[in-house]
C-alpha positions as CSV (number, residue, x, y, z in Angstrom):
1,M,119.5,53.7,50.3
2,S,116.0,55.1,49.9
3,D,113.2,52.7,50.9
4,G,110.0,54.0,49.3
5,I,108.3,54.5,52.7
6,P,106.4,57.7,52.8
7,A,107.6,60.5,55.0
8,Q,105.8,60.8,58.4
9,P,104.4,64.1,59.6
10,G,106.6,66.0,62.0
11,S,105.7,65.6,65.6
12,G,108.9,65.1,67.5
13,R,110.6,67.4,69.8
14,R,114.1,68.9,69.3
15,V,117.2,67.6,71.0
16,H,117.7,69.4,74.3
17,W,120.9,71.3,75.0
18,L,121.5,68.9,78.0
19,E,121.8,66.0,75.5
20,L,124.3,67.9,73.3
21,F,126.3,68.8,76.5
22,F,126.4,65.1,77.3
23,D,127.6,64.3,73.8
24,L,130.7,66.4,74.4
25,V,132.1,63.8,76.8
26,M,131.3,61.1,74.3
27,V,133.5,62.9,71.8
28,V,136.4,62.6,74.1
29,Y,135.6,58.9,74.9
30,V,135.4,57.9,71.2
31,G,138.7,59.7,70.5
32,Q,140.4,57.8,73.3
33,V,139.1,54.4,72.1
34,A,139.9,55.2,68.5
35,H,143.5,56.1,69.4
36,G,144.1,52.5,70.5
37,M,143.5,51.3,66.9
38,H,146.2,53.6,65.4
39,G,149.4,52.2,64.1
40,E,149.5,48.4,63.7
41,P,146.5,47.0,65.6
42,G,146.0,43.3,65.9
43,W,143.2,41.0,67.1
44,P,143.9,41.8,70.8
45,E,143.5,45.6,70.1
46,L,140.3,44.9,68.2
47,L,138.8,42.9,71.0
48,V,139.7,45.7,73.5
49,F,138.3,48.3,71.2
50,T,135.0,46.5,70.8
51,L,134.7,45.9,74.6
52,L,135.4,49.5,75.5
53,L,133.2,51.0,72.8
54,A,130.3,48.7,73.8
55,A,130.5,49.7,77.4
56,A,130.1,53.4,76.5
57,W,127.5,52.6,73.8
58,W,125.1,51.2,76.4
59,V,125.6,54.3,78.6
60,W,124.7,56.5,75.6
61,I,121.7,54.3,74.8
62,N,120.4,54.4,78.4
63,V,120.7,58.2,78.6
64,T,119.2,58.8,75.2
65,L,116.2,56.5,75.7
66,T,115.5,57.8,79.2
67,L,115.6,61.5,78.1
68,N,113.4,60.5,75.1
69,L,110.7,59.1,77.3
70,F,110.9,61.5,80.3
71,G,112.3,64.7,78.9
72,S,115.2,66.9,80.1
73,T,113.4,69.5,82.2
74,T,113.7,68.3,85.8
75,A,116.6,69.2,88.2
76,S,117.0,65.5,89.1
77,T,117.6,64.7,85.4
78,W,120.2,67.4,85.1
79,I,122.0,66.1,88.2
80,S,121.8,62.5,86.9
81,V,123.3,63.5,83.5
82,T,126.0,65.5,85.2
83,V,127.1,62.6,87.4
84,V,127.0,60.3,84.4
85,M,129.2,62.8,82.4
86,V,131.8,62.8,85.2
87,A,131.8,59.0,85.2
88,V,132.2,58.8,81.4
89,G,135.0,61.3,81.8
90,V,136.7,58.9,84.2
91,M,136.1,56.0,81.8
92,A,137.8,58.1,79.0
93,A,140.7,58.9,81.2
94,A,141.1,55.2,82.1
95,V,140.9,53.9,78.5
96,P,144.7,54.0,77.8
97,E,145.2,51.6,80.7
98,A,141.7,50.1,81.0
99,V,143.3,46.7,80.2
100,G,145.8,47.2,83.0
101,E,146.4,49.5,86.0
102,R,143.2,51.6,85.5
103,A,140.8,48.7,85.0
104,W,139.3,49.2,88.5
105,A,138.5,52.8,87.7
106,F,136.8,51.9,84.5
107,A,134.7,49.2,86.1
108,I,133.6,51.4,89.1
109,A,132.7,54.3,86.8
110,N,130.4,51.9,84.8
111,A,128.8,50.6,88.0
112,I,128.1,54.2,89.2
113,I,126.5,55.1,85.9
114,R,124.1,52.1,86.0
115,L,123.1,52.9,89.7
116,V,122.5,56.6,89.0
117,W,120.4,55.8,85.9
118,M,118.2,53.6,88.0
119,L,116.8,56.6,89.8
120,P,114.7,58.3,87.0
121,W,113.0,54.9,86.3
122,L,112.3,54.3,90.0
123,L,110.8,57.8,90.4
124,K,108.5,57.3,87.4
125,H,107.7,53.6,87.8
126,R,104.1,54.3,89.0
127,T,103.4,56.8,86.2
128,I,104.6,54.4,83.4
129,G,103.1,51.3,85.0
130,V,106.4,49.5,85.5
131,P,106.9,47.4,88.7
132,W,109.6,48.9,91.1
133,W,111.8,45.8,90.8
134,R,112.2,46.1,87.0
135,P,114.6,49.1,87.0
136,I,116.4,47.6,89.9
137,L,116.9,44.4,88.0
138,Y,117.8,46.1,84.7
139,N,120.3,48.6,86.2
140,G,121.3,46.9,89.4
141,T,122.3,43.6,87.9
142,P,124.9,45.1,85.5
143,A,126.1,47.5,88.2
144,A,126.7,44.6,90.6
145,L,128.6,42.7,87.9
146,W,130.8,45.7,87.1
147,L,131.6,46.1,90.8
148,A,132.2,42.4,91.3
149,S,134.7,42.4,88.4
150,V,137.0,44.6,90.4
151,L,137.7,41.7,92.7
152,L,138.7,39.4,89.9
153,P,142.3,38.9,88.8
154,E,143.4,39.4,85.2
155,P,142.2,38.3,82.7
156,W,139.0,37.3,84.5
157,I,138.1,40.9,85.3
158,Y,137.6,41.5,81.5
159,V,135.4,38.4,81.3
160,G,133.4,40.0,84.0
161,W,132.9,43.1,81.9
162,V,131.7,41.0,78.9
163,V,129.2,39.3,81.3
164,A,128.0,42.6,82.6
165,I,127.4,44.0,79.1
166,G,125.8,40.7,78.0
167,A,123.5,40.8,81.0
168,E,122.4,44.3,80.0
169,I,121.6,43.3,76.5
170,V,119.6,40.2,77.6
171,L,117.7,42.2,80.2
172,L,116.9,44.9,77.7
173,T,115.7,42.4,75.1
174,A,113.5,40.6,77.7
175,T,111.8,43.8,78.9
176,T,111.1,45.4,75.5
177,G,108.1,44.9,73.2
178,R,105.2,44.5,75.6
179,S,104.7,48.0,77.0
180,V,101.7,50.0,75.8
181,W,103.1,53.1,77.5
182,L,106.4,52.7,75.7
183,S,104.7,52.3,72.4
184,R,102.7,55.5,72.9
185,T,105.4,57.6,74.4
186,V,108.6,56.9,72.4
187,D,109.5,59.8,70.1
188,V,110.9,58.4,66.9
189,E,112.0,61.7,65.4
190,H,113.9,62.6,68.6
191,L,115.7,59.2,68.5
192,A,116.6,59.6,64.9
193,E,118.1,63.0,65.5
194,R,120.0,61.7,68.5
195,V,121.5,58.8,66.5
196,T,122.3,61.1,63.6
197,L,124.1,63.6,65.9
198,L,126.1,60.8,67.4
199,V,127.2,59.8,63.9
200,V,128.2,63.4,63.3
201,I,130.4,63.2,66.4
202,V,132.1,60.1,65.1
203,F,132.7,61.6,61.7
204,G,134.1,64.6,63.5
205,E,136.5,62.3,65.2
206,S,137.6,61.1,61.7
207,V,138.3,64.7,60.7
208,L,140.1,65.4,63.9
209,T,142.3,62.4,63.4
210,I,143.3,63.4,59.9
211,V,144.1,67.0,60.9
212,G,146.0,65.8,64.0
213,E,148.2,63.4,62.0
214,L,148.8,66.1,59.3
215,D,149.9,68.5,62.0
216,A,152.3,65.9,63.4
217,H,153.6,65.0,59.9
218,W,153.7,68.3,58.0
219,E,155.0,67.3,54.6
220,P,153.7,67.3,51.0
221,L,153.0,63.6,50.8
222,S,151.1,63.7,54.1
223,T,149.1,66.6,52.8
224,G,148.1,64.6,49.7
225,A,147.2,61.7,51.9
226,A,145.1,63.9,54.2
227,V,143.2,65.3,51.2
228,L,142.4,61.8,50.0
229,A,141.4,60.7,53.5
230,F,139.1,63.7,54.0
231,A,137.5,63.2,50.6
232,S,136.9,59.6,51.6
233,V,135.3,60.6,54.9
234,S,133.1,63.1,53.0
235,L,131.8,60.5,50.6
236,L,130.9,58.1,53.4
237,A,129.2,60.9,55.3
238,W,127.3,62.0,52.2
239,V,125.9,58.5,51.8
240,F,124.8,58.4,55.4
241,F,123.2,61.9,55.6
242,R,121.8,61.9,52.1
243,H,120.3,58.4,52.0
244,A,120.8,56.2,55.1
245,A,119.6,58.6,57.8
246,A,116.4,59.7,56.1
247,S,115.6,56.2,55.0
248,A,116.1,54.9,58.6
249,E,113.9,57.5,60.1
250,R,111.0,56.6,57.7
251,G,111.6,53.0,58.5
252,W,111.5,53.6,62.3
253,H,108.2,55.5,61.9
254,A,106.8,52.6,60.1
255,L,107.9,50.2,62.8
256,R,106.3,52.4,65.5
257,S,103.0,52.7,63.6
258,Q,102.9,48.9,63.3
259,G,103.6,48.5,67.1
260,R,106.8,46.5,66.4
261,L,108.8,47.6,69.4
262,G,111.2,44.7,69.3
263,A,112.2,45.6,65.7
264,L,112.4,49.3,66.7
265,R,114.7,48.4,69.6
266,D,117.0,46.5,67.2
267,V,117.3,49.4,64.7
268,V,117.8,52.1,67.4
269,M,119.9,50.3,70.0
270,Y,121.7,47.4,68.5
271,L,122.5,48.0,64.8
272,P,123.8,51.6,65.0
273,F,126.6,50.3,67.2
274,L,128.0,48.5,64.1
275,L,127.9,51.7,62.2
276,V,129.6,53.7,64.9
277,A,132.2,51.1,65.3
278,G,132.8,51.0,61.6
279,V,133.3,54.7,61.2
280,T,135.6,54.8,64.2
281,L,137.8,52.0,62.8
282,F,137.8,53.7,59.4
283,A,139.1,56.9,61.1
284,A,141.8,55.1,62.9
285,G,143.1,53.5,59.7
286,L,143.0,56.8,57.8
287,G,145.1,58.4,60.6
288,T,147.8,55.8,60.2
289,A,147.9,56.2,56.5
290,V,148.2,60.0,56.7
291,A,151.0,59.7,59.3
292,H,153.1,57.4,57.1
293,P,152.0,57.9,53.5
294,D,155.3,56.8,51.9
295,E,155.3,53.4,53.6
296,P,153.1,50.3,53.0
297,L,150.1,50.5,55.2
298,P,150.3,48.0,58.1
299,L,147.8,45.1,57.7
300,G,145.9,46.0,60.8
301,A,145.4,49.6,59.6
302,A,144.3,48.4,56.2
303,L,141.8,46.0,57.8
304,C,140.4,48.9,59.8
305,I,139.7,50.9,56.7
306,A,138.2,48.1,54.7
307,G,136.4,46.6,57.6
308,G,135.1,50.0,58.8
309,V,133.4,50.6,55.4
310,T,132.1,47.1,55.4
311,L,130.5,47.5,58.8
312,F,129.0,50.8,57.7
313,Y,127.2,49.1,54.8
314,L,126.4,45.9,56.8
315,S,124.6,47.9,59.5
316,S,122.7,50.0,56.9
317,A,121.6,46.8,55.2
318,A,120.6,45.1,58.4
319,E,118.5,48.1,59.4
320,A,116.8,48.3,56.0
321,L,115.9,44.6,56.1
322,R,114.7,44.9,59.7
323,Y,112.2,47.7,58.9
324,G,110.9,45.8,55.9
325,R,112.8,46.6,52.7
326,P,112.9,43.8,50.1
327,L,116.2,41.9,49.9
328,R,116.4,42.5,46.2
329,T,116.5,46.3,46.6
330,V,118.9,46.2,49.5
331,A,121.3,43.9,47.6
332,V,121.8,46.6,44.9
333,W,124.1,48.6,47.2
334,T,124.8,46.1,50.0
335,V,126.7,43.5,47.9
336,P,129.1,46.2,46.4
337,G,129.4,47.7,49.9
338,L,130.5,44.4,51.4
339,V,132.9,43.4,48.6
340,L,134.5,46.5,47.1
341,P,136.1,47.9,50.3
342,W,138.5,45.0,50.2
343,L,139.7,45.8,46.7
344,P,142.5,48.1,48.0
345,L,144.1,45.3,50.0
346,A,144.5,43.2,46.8
347,V,146.0,45.9,44.6
348,T,148.1,48.0,47.0
349,V,149.4,45.4,49.5
350,A,153.0,46.4,49.0
351,A,152.5,50.0,47.7
352,P,152.9,53.2,49.8
353,A,149.9,54.0,51.9
354,I,148.9,57.0,49.8
355,W,148.1,54.6,47.0
356,F,145.9,52.6,49.3
357,L,144.0,55.8,50.1
358,A,143.7,56.6,46.4
359,V,142.1,53.3,45.6
360,T,139.9,53.5,48.7
361,F,138.6,56.9,47.5
362,L,137.8,55.4,44.1
363,V,135.9,52.6,45.8
364,L,133.9,55.0,47.9
365,A,133.2,57.2,44.9
366,T,131.8,54.1,43.1
367,L,129.7,53.1,46.2
368,T,128.4,56.7,46.4
369,A,127.3,56.6,42.8
370,L,125.5,53.3,43.3
371,S,123.7,54.8,46.3
372,W,122.7,57.8,44.3
373,W,121.5,55.6,41.4
374,G,119.6,53.3,43.8
375,A,117.9,56.3,45.4
376,R,116.8,57.7,42.0
377,R,115.6,54.2,40.9
378,Q,113.6,53.4,44.0
379,P,110.8,56.0,43.6
380,A,110.1,54.8,40.1
381,S,110.0,51.2,41.2
382,A,107.6,52.1,44.1
383,A,105.4,54.0,41.7
384,N,105.3,51.1,39.2
385,A,104.4,48.7,42.0
386,S,101.6,51.0,43.2
387,H,100.3,51.3,39.7
388,S,100.3,47.5,39.3
389,R,98.3,47.0,42.5
390,S,95.8,49.6,41.4
391,A,95.3,47.9,38.0
């Protein structure tokens, strides 16, 4: 997944301990959401999973972007992050019954987060040249929608949540891409490190799920399944950290240097959500396979594994295309990444789950080899193209 874009000189700051502290509560939240996809999930569970993960994703994006632009050194920032952490903790505790008795708590926690995160932007609005009403509109509108949803009966309360998240996306899109201050201030290296660290957390949830299921089902066959599951996670992680992460950072630098804030917004705020969702679903399916390795894998769990890998490669391909890679080079690893993960469903539909894991491992090993081959081939192609232009 190399892109041939030259590396940029290092100028970014390191991630602050406050941001790492905030990510601790995200670990808990991701684990809670992933647990809902264990066993035999169907379309209702998938819709709930997507809704709950999206709500927390926008919290994480807002915190990350604000700290990227304003830093983490003021007492008001520490207080704001602490309040948001408490609210995310409430959201995590509400997740098992978020579609039920704890829906009101989940909605109110989301509203509080949006209201609290309005303050840093209001305090800085003169410095950054943003009118005072813009942070009120961006944060206040979703907060009001989250609060209003509490008054709605089921299932309309959940429709209200979708509207609140949709409003946040629309408002973010409408207010990005025209700010000179934003273009000058945004720290791409910091954003890349933040996204990478979040993906580390999600991969950590995969490992925790495998170990937890092995602990609960301590037997030889589950041990073999756990080994295959861990090896599969390792291959997917290797592709991300060895190729995708470095390629993405170079692409983000290129977008910033070109002043393409809209594209930078897409690759930082929107597309990584697909990757995080994919790895989380992948982990949930692996956990089910480790728990019952001698039984056929439920269709929902099998779809989580295959669909999770597909989302991983789909998000990587969309990012590469968004920051300018040619389609022909992206297709080398994208097409196999979208097709091969579904092979285990065809060949192990009635076999024990451990066989599904074995075929999945072979598929991921093949995709890893293709990524490695593509990375070795890309520099040579770039050098030949440069030589042709010189001639």
